[in-house]
Structure formats: structure tokens, C-alpha cells
N, C-alpha and C positions, 0 to 999 in steps of 0.2 A: 247572572253571567251573560256577557255579550254574545250575541248570535253571530253566525258567519256574515250576515248582511252588514253588521257593524264594521267589518273589515273590507267591505265591498267584494266579497268572495262568493260566487254562485255556489249554493249548497250542493248542487248536483254536478259540479264541474269535475270531469275525469282528469283534468290536468292539474288539479290542486288536491293535495292530501296532506295528512299530518302523521307524525310519529310522536307519541306521548311517552316520555321516559318516566319510569317509576321503579322503585325497589320494593322490598317486602313491607316497608313501613309507610311510605308516602309517595305521592306523585311529585315529580321534580320539574321537568321542563316540557315544553311543547315546541316541536320543530316542524316548520312548513316544508313540504316537498314540492318542488316546482319543476315542471316539464323542461327538459333540456339541461337540467343540472343534476350531477351525480352527488348524492349525499353519502359521505363516508362515515363509518362507525368504527371506533376502536379506542384503545387506551391512550394513544399518542395525542398530545394537545393540538396537533395539526388537523385532526379530524373535525368535521362539522358537529358530529354527535360524539361526545367524549364519555366513555364508560369508565368510571373510577374503580375498576376491579382488576386485580392481578390475573384473574382467570381469563380476562379479555386480552386478546392479542393487540399489538400496537396498531395494526391495520387488520381489523377483524372481518368486516363485510361492507357492502355498499348497496344503496337502493337507487334505482333509476327507472325511467319510464320508457317503454317500447310499445308502439302501436296502441297507445291509450291505456296500457296495463302497467302497473307498478311491479317491478321485479326486484327480488333480493338475491344477491350473489355472494356466496362465501369466498373469502380471499385466502383460503388455506390456513385458517386459524388453528392454533394448537389444541384448543379444547372444544371447538365446534359451536354450532348455533342450532337452537331448537325453535321450532314454530309449532305452537300448540302441542308440545311434547314430542314432535317428530324431528329427528336430526336432518338438517339440510345437507344434501350431497350434490345437488345441482341447482341451477337457477329456479327460484320459487316465485310463482305469481301470487302476490299478496291480495287478500280479500278483506273486506271491512270486518274489523274485530279481531284479526289475527294478532296473536301475542308472540313476539320474538323474544326468546329468552337467551341472555348471555350472562352466565354466572348467576348472581343474585339479582340481576336487573332485568326489567321487561320493557320492551318497546311495543306499544299498542298502535296498530295501523288503522286509520279511519279516514273517511272523506268528510265527516261531519263531527265537529267537536261537541255539539249539543247532544248528538246521539250517544256519544261515548259517556257523557255526564248522566244522561237519563237512564242508562243501563246500570247505574249504581256504582259508578267509579267514584268512590268517596274521596274527597279532597281535591278532585280535578278542578272544581270551580275556583279554588284558591289560586291555582296556577294560571288558568286561562283568563281570569279577570285581570291579570297583569300583562297578558300577552299583547304586544304592541306592533306586530308585523312579522317579517320573515325571521327575525332572530328569536331564539328561545330564551325566556327570562325566568329566573328563579323567583319564588314568592317574595324573597327578601331583596330583590333587585331595586336600585334607586330609580326614581322617575326620570325619564329622558325629557329634557327641555328643548334642545335644539339638535338639528341634524344638518351636516354639511358634507358635500362630496369633495369640495375643494376649499382651501383657505382663500380668504379674500385677497391675499397678496398675489394670487394668480391673475388678477384683473389686468386688462391691457391698458387701462388709463387710471388716473388718480381719482375718478369720480366716485368709485365704490369704496375708497379707503380714506377719503379726506382730500382736501385740495392743497394742504401745505406740502412744501418740498420734502420735508423729512419723511413723511408717510410715503410719498412717491418713490423716494430713494430706497426706503426699506423694501417696498414691493419689487423694485428693480433688482436690488441685491438678492432678494429671495429667488426670483426667477432665474437670475444669472447663476446662482449657486446650483440650482437644479440642472441647468444646462451644462455647467462644468462637470457635474457628476456623470454625464452621458458621454464625455470625451473618451476616445480610444487611444490617443497618443498626445504627446506634448504639443505638436503642431496644431492639431485640431483644437486643443484646449486654448492655446494662444489666440487662435482665430475667434473663438467664442468670446473671449475676454475683450478683445479689441472691438468686436461688433457691439457688445453690450455697452462699452464706454462711448462709442460713437452715437448710440441711441440716446444716451442720457446727458452727454456733455457736448457742447458746440465746439468741437475741435476739427481741424482740417487734416492733420497727419498724426498717426500713431504707430508706435513700434515697440516690440517686446524683444529684449536682448537677454540671453541667458549665458551664464558662465560655463566654462568647460567642465570636464569630468572631475578635475581636482578641486573645484568649488572655491578656489582662492580668489579673493575680490580684487582682481587686477583688471582695470578698464580695457587694456589691450587684448584680454582674453574673451571679451564679450562677443557673441555671435548672434546675428539677427535670426529670430525664430518666426516672427510674424510682422507684417507691415501692411498698413491700410491707409488710404486717402479718400477724401470725399470725391464725388463725381467730377467736379470741376478741376481736380488735381490729379486725375487718373494717369495722365501722360507724364507726370513728373517722376523722375527717377529718384531712388532713395539716396540721400546724402548721409554719410556716417555722422553720427551725433558727436557733440563736443566731448572729447576725452576728459576735459576738466570738469564738466557737469556730472558725468558718470562717476568720476573719481570722488567728488564731494559727496554724492549720495551713497556710494559704496563704503566710503570711509566712515561717515557719520551714521549710516543706516537710517536716514531721515528723508522723508519726501520734501521736495522743494518746489516752490512756485516762483518763477522769475519773469520779470517784464523788462522792457527797455534793454534787451539783450545786447544790442549793438554798442551800448555804452559801457558794458562790463568786459574789460580786457581778458579776464579769465575765461569767460564763456565764448568769446568771439575770436580767440586766438587762432583756431583752426579754420575759421571762415565757413564752417559747415552750416552753422545756424543762420549766418547771413545769406548764404546761397539759398537756404530754405525760405528766406524772407520771413523768419519767425518773429512774431510780435510778443508772444508770451508762451511759456513752457512750463509743463509739470513733469517732474522726473521723480518717480517713486521706487523705493527698493522692493524687490520681491523677496521677502524674507520670512522665516519662522524663528521662534526663539532660539533654535539650535544652529541655524545655518542661513546663508544668503544665496539665492539662486540667480539673481540678475537684476535688471532695472526695466522700468516701464516708462516710455516717453510719450508725451502728448504735446502737440503744437497747434497754435493758431497762427495763420499767415495773413489775416485781413485786419486792417486797422480798427474796425468796429467790433471785432471779436476779441475779448480779453477774458482770461481765466480768473476765477475768483477763489477765495479760500474754501468756499463750499465745494468747488470742483476738486480742490486738493484733498479735502476730507473724503469725498466719495471715491476718488482714485486710489487713495491709500487703503480704504476698506476693500476695494476690489483687488488690489495687489496682494493684500494679506490673504484673502480668500483664494486667489490664484496660487499662492505659494503652498497653501495646505492641500489644494486639489492636485497640484503638481507632485508633491511628495507622496500623496496617496496613490497617484497614478504610477509613479516610479516604483513604489513599493509593490503595487499590484503586478507590474510588469516583472519585477524581480521574483515574486512568488510564482508567476506563470512560468518564467524561465526555469526556476528551481524545480517546479513540479514537472516540467517537461524533461529536465535532466534526470530527475528521480525516476520518471516513467521509463526513460531510455535505459537507465542503469538497471532498473528492476527487470525490464524485458531482456537485457543482456544477461543478467544473472539467471533469469528463468531459462533462457536459451542454453546457457552454459550448463545449468543444472540438468536440463533435459538431455543435453549431449552426454553428460556424465552418467546418465541413467540408461544409456544404450547398452544392450547386451550383445557382446561381440561373439560371433561363432556361427558356423553352418553345420556342425555335426548333428547327428540325429538327436542326441541328448539336448542340445541347445534349441533345436527346432521344436522339440516336444515341450520344452520349458516356455518358449515364446508363445506357442499356441495356447498353453494353459493360462498364461497371463492375459492374453487377449480375451479369453472367455470370462475370467473372474474380475478383470479391472472395471468394466462398466457397472458392476453390481456394487452394493454397499456391504457385502459380506466381510466379516472379520477373517483375516488370513493369518495362518501360522506358517512361517518359513523356517525350515529345518535343514541343517547341513553343517559341515565342518567349518572351522574358523578359516576365514579368507576366501570362501567360495563366492562371495558377492551377494549376501542376503540383503544388504542395504540397497544395492543396485536394483534388485528385484522389487523391493518395496517402492522405490522411486518410479520404476516402470509401471507398477500398479497404480500409483497416484496419478501420473501424467496420462495414463490411459483411461482415467475415470472422469466423471462429470465434475469432480472436485479439483481438476487440474489447475484452475485459477485461484484456488484457495491455498492456505499455507500448508507446507510440508515440514513437520517438526520431528526431529530425531532425538532419541535419548537412550543412553546405555545404562541399564538397570544395575549392572555389576560394578559401576564406578563409584557408587555412593552408599553411605550407611543407611540404615532403615529410616532414621528421622529425616535425613536430607533427601532421601528418595521420595518420601511422602510429600515433603515440601515442594520438591521439583515437579512432581506429578500434579498435585492439587493446589499448589500455591500456599501462601501463608499471610497472616495479618501482622501488622507492626506489633512487636513486643511479644509475639507468641512463643518465642524461645530465645535463648542467648544468641545475639548476632542478628536477629530479625529487626533491622533498623527501619524498615518500611514495608509497605504492602508489596507482595510479589505475585504476579499471575503465574499459575502453574502451566505445565505443558498441555494439559487438556484444554484450558482456556485459550492458550496461544494457537492451538490447532483447530479451533472452532470453525466449522464449515470446510475443514480440510482433512488431512491424514496425519495420524500420529504413529510413528515407527518406534517401537520399543524393542531394542536389542537386548539379548541376554535376559529375556523375561523370566527364565527359570531361576534367576538369582534373587527374585523378590522374596521378602519375608512373608510369613503367613498373614500377619496383620495388614500389610499393604495389599496383599492378594485379595483379602476380603473387601476392602474399599474399592479396589480396582474392579472386582467382579460386579459390584453394584452399579458402577458407572457404565460398564459394558452392557448391563441389562437395561439401561436407559434411565436409571434413577439419578436425581440431582446429587451433588456432593457439596461439601463445605471446605473452605480453606482451613489449613491448620491454624487453630486459634480463632477461627471465625464462627459466626452463627447463621449467616445468610446462605440460603440454598442457591446453587449455581447449576444451570442446565446448559449442556453443550451438545453440539451436533458434530461428532467426530467419528471417522472411520479408523479402526485400529488394525495395524499390521504388526504382528509380534514375531520375533525371531529368537531362536535358541540353538545351541549346539549340544545341549544336555539331553540326556535320556529322561524325558518327563515322566514316562510310565514308571521307570524305576524310582524317580523322585516321589511319585504318588505312593508307591509301596512303602517308602521310607518316611512317609508323613511329612515330606518337605515341600510338597506342592499340592494345592487343592484339586480334588478330582472334578468338582463342579466348574472351576475356572478352566481346567484343561478342556472340558467338553464345550465351554463357551468360546474358547479360542480355536478349537478344532472344528470350525465350520468348513473352512477350505484349507487343505494342507498343500504346501509347495515344498517338495523334496529337492534340494539343490544338488546337482551332480558335482563330484569332485573334479579337479582339473585332470586327474588321472583317467577319469571316465570319458573325457572328450579331448584327449591329447591332440587330435587332429586339428583342433582350433588354436594350438599354441603358436604356430607361425603367424596367424592373423592377429592374435592378441599381442604378441611381441611387437609386430609392426605397428599396431595401433598405439601401444605405449611409447614406442620409439618416436613416432611422429609427434606425439603430444609433448614429450620431454624435449625434443629438438626444437620445437616451436617455442617452448618456454625458456630454454637456455640459450638459444641462438647458435648452438653447435652445428657445424656442417658435417653431419653424419648421414650417409645415404642408405645404410642397411646392415645386414648381417652376413658374415662369411658362411659358406656352406657348413664348415666344421662347427661353427657356433650354433647354427640353427639345429644341427644334429644333436649337439649337446643339450640344448634347451628342450628339444622334443623328447629325448630319452630320459631326462631327469624326472623323478617321480613327484616333485613339488609337494612336500608335506604341508607347506603353507598355502597351497592352492594359488588362486589368481593374485592374491595380495602379495605373495612372495615373488611371483613372476614380475609383477609391476615394480616392486622395489629393486629387484635384480636388474631390470632394464634401466631404471632410473640411475642406479649406481654405475652401470656400464657406460651410460652416456657421459657421465662426469669423468670417468677414468679413461675413456677411449683416447688413443693417441693418433689414430688414423681416420679415414673417411668411412670405415666400416667397423662394426663391432667384431672383434676377434675373440678367440677362446680365452686369451689371457686377460681380457677385459671383464670376463664373467667371474664373479665371486659367489660361490655357493657354500652354504653352511654344511651340507652333507652331499656326497656324490656317490650314487649307486653305480657299480661297475656296469658298463654298457656292452652290448653285443660286439662292438668293434674291438674290445680288449679282452674278451673271454670267449671260449667256445660254447658256453652255456648261456641260457637265457637269464634274465634278471632274477626270476624266482628261484632257479637252480643255484645261482650265485649266492643268493641270500641263505638258502638252505645249507650250502657248503660252508658258509662263513659262521654258522651257529657255534661250531666247536673251536673256532680260531681265537687266540688271545688278542686282546686289544692292541698290544704292542706289535704283533705280527700283522694285524689288519692295517694299522697305521703305516707300517713299513711298505706293505704292498700297495697301499693307496698312494703313497708318495712316489714310489717307483712308477706306477701307472700314469700319474700326472706328469712326471718328468719325461716319460716316453711320448706322451701325447703332445707335449710342448717342445719336443725336440731337444730336451735337456737344457732349455732356457730357464735357469734357476729363478730369475726375476719374475718371469711370467708364471712359472709354477707356484712361486710364493703367493702371487696375487690370486691364482685360482684356489689355492689352499686356504687363503685368508690369514696368512701369517707373514711375519717379517722375513726378509732374505737371510738375516743373521740367524733367525730361529731355524730356518730350513737347513742352513749349513751345520748347525749344532746337531740336528736330528740325523743328518746324513753321516756325520762323524760318529754319533752314538750307535747307529745301526750298521756302521762300517759299509756304507753304500758308496760306490763310485761308478762313474759312467764306464760302460764297456769301452775298450780301447779303439774301437772302430769309429772314425770321424773325430772332429775337434769339438770340444765343448763350447757352446755359445754362451758366454757370460754377459 
């Protein structure tokens, strides 16, 4: 076995150490630790030390040197790291012989490989005998014959790569391609190309002209992108190139080499080349197999400088490389623009989502609710939101999500009452292709979609007992499998569940698991009904009005006093959702600049204090023994009185047609008192 001196490493150097990787069967690799370099350990192939064990996290731990001591730092791995049987909870100073255990693999830390072998590490000689420097090699690794930091084509002259022109041009093309890849825009790319051509070809003037956005090969659409001259021609202004020459190249998509230009009527008809005193010209198309982007012009203006066919070959090769680099650059710019737009849209949607999660109201009930959300949102506790339909349970779940550390993660909603048992399980946990009829492909479930975020499950009391059992295991931190799948899936999800059912009664009826109830019942949020915070109705109504006005463009400024009184005194059995829908409908039906009583359509209207001498509870008690026919007659009369006997408005308030109202009035033999004129 070679000693440390064979590698020119001082045996007692505190700056050089080794990690020797082994499993329970054999020694595998040797890794040199170098001062100033962080050695990462994990399952991901990007780590310097790769541990092929599923127990190992993708980025598990790292080793580095501080003040001459080697430190191991845990990176929050899922299953932890052991050193000599002790779990690492903070930075650990490594000593000679320490054994770092990750799953079934061990990393032995040492400053001297020979010492590790002498201590009875069977099989270590086989690995270290093949060790050839900083990299770790397996015992079966091939012999390394040559090492190079750079290709020979990086050479600045042709001496290192051969003296023939072809080798020199290959080297120039290679270096030019690398420089093209560093360009940030098309102008910079064109400058790099012209500079490279000037260095390799003895030309006096060069120009790159690109087509417009439509990419149609019309010579009059060419626009100069880059223009260069040699030093003795710096003061010359650019003359537009011959349209005929560009037309020939664009039409045939072939590079041309031309001499004796003044004798060719086609090329000298514009006089531009003659003004340039051009003696020979190369014009090459900038094209890819699918499109043409423009042309590249090179000129010589001195009699003793003429362009050869080898120059044409080289120019065409550069033009082809330029076209590919240009397309890649344009594609990259499109992706960048698309990504920026996507980010802006996502931020806009996130802002809108955050706005829609605002809880409106200043009543004591709403203040108490907001304070509770502020306390529980920063935690990862499971939350059970309970309340009547329409009270805003989803809004509360959004507020909890956006008030937590998961706010930048996904927020996924699902209604458990909307699906059958099979579909509910598939939606929650996903399914594999062919797992059931209609499963035409793999589908990620809501739990996977909500990873590192929040999953809101509405109507959780509607789950079947079978789905409840699987749901409970996931809540307890266990992995799950997709429907029809065999691989285990682990997710990090916070669950907010909501229900309007009496879960305690459901437990007694054996329709809901008691253990699941206790797992959900970590924190309970009891939502107040709108009747419990009626003082917030004006604020809520105004909020919904402004939102709908902005959406529809209607010029409505507010509510009349009578309308606001009606909204405040109504009991809202559908809670906030009913109020929102009522205001939305009123904005559509309103004929003036304010919402009037006639614009409000309610499914049920409780008699108010303005129309009776008793309170609402007394009125309801008095109505218990009244027939439905009599109650309807009194309700129609009260509505007509409130609308000043405007039958059209009364019909809107009652939610019926005007003709239906007339039939009911005739049936009940109701007519307006003779005082005043009826407003039809």
C-alpha cells in the first residue's frame, strides 16, 4: 500500500485529512479533505461524497475546516447522522478514527491512511492502492492516462495544435464559439463574431445585417446590427451594401465570393461597393435549417488583399455558428421574458388571493376571530374550522395559510362532499395509470400538490370510513401510496379541515372515526354566523359592492338608507355567502347610481321592527300558528307598503314575475287603499 509520502502529503498535516467510505460489506472510496473546501455529503449526485442509500437525504451533511479543526455540520437531514453511535445535533469536531454513520454506510475520518489500514481495516489496501489524488476511486476504476485542464484548442497560436491552416481555423472556431456563448444580446454577439473574423481573415470592412421580426428574406428589410473596420479605415462611414448581392445570397441561401466587382453590373448598380473601393467581397447567409436571419458581409479594399475560397469556407462556418447562437440567445430571452411574465402573474394572483382572504369586520366577534388566527397561523398545528354554511370557513383557512411560514408554498382546496369514495381517494392521494377505469395517466393527489404548503379540506365530515383511515395515517406523518401504486410518498403538508356537521354526533353514529376527530381537533376555530356580528353588514356590503363595481364597470356609488336598513335587519340564513350573492345581483339589476330596496332580491324576508310593533323573535312566535296562505298574503302586503305600492319593484323584492304578483293579488282579493294613486 502506498504511504502518504507517495502522494507528497505530510503525514502530520492538519490541513489534509481523509474520509473513507464503506458499508457493512466492504471499503468503497477514499476522499481527500482540503482546507478551504467544503465537502458535501448526500444522496444527490451533485455532492462530492454520494451515499447511495434512501435513508440519506439529498443534502445530508458537510465537512469543512475551521481554525485547523475539521467540523461536521448536519444540514437538517430527515434521518439524522451518528458519530460513534451518538446523534449529531450541532457542529461536531472530528477526531482521528471517528466513524460517521449514515444509514448502512460509514465514513471513517483520519489524517493518515496508513494508520487506518494498520488498525485492521480489512479491504482498505485494495481501495487506497488505486487512489490517485484528490478524487476518490473505486477499486474497479480504470487507469487514468492523461489529465488536462483545458483543451489544446484554447491555445492562442497554432504552435500547440499544428501549423496547418485547418487546425488553426478549428482552434479559432472553438474559441469563437465559447465567446459567442457568453453574449448577453444580439448586438454583443454580432460584435464578437466580427472581431473573430477580423482576427482570422485579412479583411478591411465587415458588417452583419439582420432581417426584421417577420423574418421574410427581403433585402430592403435588412438592418445593420454590427459594423467594423480596420484602423486605417476608422474614419470611413458605412455605405449600404449592394441590394443585388444581398438578394442573391438571401434567395439561394448560399455564401458567395466575388472579385472584380466593378465589372459586374448586378453588383455595382447601386454604386455602394464602388464607393467602398471594394476589391473582393464575401457575403454569407446567417441561416439555420428552419429559417434565415440575415447576411454577413466582408470586404477587402486594397489591391494586394484578395479573399480566397478558404476564407469563404471559414466565413460560412462562422455564419452557421452565429445563426445557432443567435437562435439560442433569442430563445433564452423569450424564456426569460416568459418567466418574468409568469412571476408577475403569479405575484398578481398571490396578491389577489391574499386580498380575497381578508376578513372584513370590526365587531367583537370578528376581532376575537382575527386574534385567534394570529396566534395559530405561525404554528404548524392542524386546524378544524366549524360553522354554518357560508360563514367563510375557506377565507379563514386562507388567512391561516398566508399568516404562516408556508405563505410562499401552495394553497390547495378540496371539497370532500363533491366526490364519490373512489374519486375522493384518488383526488387526495393520486393514482397510477390504469389503476381504475378512466385512469388514463398518472395523477398527483392533493397531498402531493400541497407539499410544503397548506391543504384545505372542506366538508371533511363527508369522508367515508375507508378514506378516513388512510387520511389519518398521513396526518400522523406516515407515507402513503397512490391508488394502484406501490411506491411510498412522503409529504410535508399542513391540514386545515372544515365542516358544518356535528362530528360528535357522527362519532356516536359510527360515521366518523373518533381517533381522526382527536387528530383534527388540535385547534378549533368556531366561526360566528353573520347574525352574530350584524354590525359588520354595512362594511361587508360596501366591500362587496366596490369589488363588483370594479369588475363590472357599473357606476354605482352606494346604498340608500332604506336598503342598508333592510340588509342589516335581515337574518341571512346563508350568512356572508348569501350577502355577497345578493349584492352581486343588486349591482347587475340596479337602475340608478345607488342600490335601492327594489334592487334587492331576498329568498326569505323576516318582518322588521319598522313594520311591526313586536321584535323579530315575537313576530316569529306569533307566526307559528298562521297558515302559509295568510303568511304569504301579509308578506305581499308588507312588501307593497314598503315599496309604495310599486308593483314592479315589489315583484323584484319578492323574486317573482309582475304577472305572478297580479294573480296573487287577485287571488287574495287585495287592492291598494283608495288614498293616493297607484304607481305602476
